N, C-alpha and C positions, 0 to 999 in steps of 0.2 A: 503494499500499501505507499501512497503516497504519500511526504510532509504534510497532514494536517492541525491545523487551518495553515496555509499557507506562510510561510515564514515571515513576510513581511507582515500576515495582518497578528499574529501571537504579541509582537508586544503592546498593538495598543489595542487587546484583549482585554489582557491583563492589568495595562495601565487606566483602563477603563470596569472593568471587575472590582479592582482594588477604589479605584474613585467611590464608584455607586455600592457600593456593601459599607467602605467606613461615610458614606452617607445617607445608609439606606433607606440610598432613592432606587428605583424601576425605571424601565426601558424595553417601549415592542416598537419591534421593527415592521412597514410595510415596507416592498422590494422588487423590483418586476426586475428589468436585467440582470442582474446581477445574482438572479434564479432559487435565490435559501442561503447567499452566501453570507450574508453577512448573521442572518442568524445561527448560521451555523456555527460559526465563529464564536458570535454571542456565549455558544452554549458544550463550547471546544475545555470552556473551565471550569474546574471540576468544583459543583454547589454555587451551578451557574444560579440553578432554582429560586435563590436570595436573592436576585436581579430579575430574571430574565418573566417580564408579563406574558408573552406572547409574542408570535406572529403571522406575518398573511404574505404569502406570496402571489400578487394579483399580477400576474403575470398579460393577461388577457386581459380588453374587454370589456369584456364577461362580469369573469369574477371582481370585475372592479365594482359592477352593481351587485351583486350577490352582494359581496363581503363589507364594503372597500367607504361604502356611503352613494357610491356612485347615481349619479341618475340619467335618464334617458338624451336628457338635453346637454351632459356631460360631452358625452358618445358624442350626439350629433353635431355639436361645435368642439370635439376634439384636431389637439392642429398635431401633434406627440408630445414628447417631454417638454416642460417650464419646468421652471419655481414654480410657479403658482398652484400648479396642478401636486406636486412632492412636497410642498407644502399641508393643501388641505387633508389629500394622505397621512399627515404625520397627525396636522391633530383629530382625525379621525379615527383615528388609530390607541393615541396618546388618553384621548376621554374614555374608548371605547371599555377601554383593556384598564381603563385610570390608572396608568404610569406615569412618573416623572414624567419621562422624557421620552419622544418616539422620534425614529430617524426613515428616514422614505428617500426613498431613489428610480428614477426610472430611467431610462437611458436608448441608445441603441452599441448594441453592442458589435452590430456584422456579423459579416464579414458585408455585406449588403446595408445599406442605406437610401434615404432620401439627399433632396437636393438643397431644401433647406438646414439651417445652421443645426437644430435640434432635429432632426435625423440624421444628421450621417455618422459611420461611426466613429466612435471613439467620444461620444460627447454621455452626459449625466447628467440631470441636475440633482441637487441632493436636496437636501433641508432637513432640522430639526426641528421636535415640538416641544414649547415645555410651559405652562403656565403662566412663564413670563412672555412667551409670541415665540417669533418664529426664526431659525435662523436657515437662509440658502448659501445655495456655493454651486457654481456652474463648474465645470472641468473638461476640457479636450485631451484624450492621451493623445490623437494620431494617426491614430494607430485602427488598424480593423480586424486586431488579429481577436477572434470572441474571446475566446477561455480568456489571456490576460488581461483583456477591457472588465470583464467580467471580474476578476483576482481584483486591478483595479477603480474597477465601482467601489466593489465591498469595499478593499482598502481607502480613498477620501470619502465614503460614508464613516467608515471609522471614525476617521480621523478629524471627521466635521463633527461628532459625535461627543469623541475626547475634546477637543477644543474649545465648547458648547459647556461640557459639564465641566471642564477647571478654569473657564469664564466666573462659570457660576458660582465657585466654590472662591472664589477669589485668587486666584491663583491666574499671574499672566499667561497671555498665551506664547 
């Protein structure tokens, strides 16, 4: 078996786990293009049940209606992943699972995609929701390698989560 989680995720996951556990805080996840890697990485830490409230892999638009609070109007107006969309997914997941934080990502892993910026391979929109609001970020990897992008999307999501948690605790980013 290959190393899991990937080595690029291990320090982030450990740091997030320690921060959340020391503060008695929790996290939930709503992910799309990372395909469950964010949740799987968080769950790889022994004792994860103390901080992990649950997660969704809402890869299809239909699954977003069924599980993420979307309506038909969301589908009709959909034009690809955006920071607004992931902020909404994160908010819905945090409120539904009653977690301190929720992380969400949506992007285009590749190898193919569209012509607009948010549909090109390697683009991902990220959001963390907390009671204080949302923090969003966009990343472009410049790659169309699907598996590599999926791991990178998970890494960037975890990095944003770590940054938000650290900032909430008064630590500098």
